[in-house]
N, C-alpha and C positions, 0 to 999 in steps of 0.2 A: 504494500500500500504506500502510495506517495504521500509525502508530508508537504505542508506549505513551503517549507524550506526548499524541497526539491523543485516545486513549481516556481519559486522565486529564481532559482538557479537557471531553470529552463527559459524563463522570460529574459533574464539577463543575457543569455546566449543567443537569443533570437536575432536574425538579421533585421536591420532597420526597416527593410521593405515588408516585413511580416508583422510589425508591431500593431498596425491598425487592425488587421484581420484577427490577431490574437485578442486584442481588446474587445472587438465585437463579439467574439465567441465567449469570452469570459462574462461579458454583460448578459449574453443570452443564457448562460448557465445560471447566473445569479437570478435572473428573472423567473426561472423555473420554480423557485421557492415560493413565488407569489401565485396563489391559485387562480386568480383572475387573469393575470398575464399569461400563465401557462395555458389556460383555456383559449385565450386569443391566439397565442402562437401555434397551438395545435389544431385550431379550427380548420375545417375544410375550406378550400378556396371557393369563393362565391363565383359561380360561373354564369350568373344571370347577366344578360346584356343590359347595358346602361340605356336609360330612356333618352330620347332626343333632348329633353329638358335638363337631365342630370349631367350628361357628358360635359357640356360647356362649363357648368358650375364646378365640377370636379377639376377640370383643366385650370380654371381660374384660381382655385384654392391651391392647387399644386404650384402654380407660378408664385403665388403669395408666400408660400412656405420657403421657396428658394431665395427670396429676397432678404 
């Protein structure tokens, strides 16, 4: 079984190009402790088509998030 010390060593040895990916994965693992976030992460993908009214609103909100 690995200890936190082992994990710290592995993080210290990561190439800089992999630090962002490792951080995202560790955040994901931490989120699994929260029951609501776990349900959201494991929910099936919504495959319903967007309505003609919803699609532009979603695109606008996505643009707003990027600013």
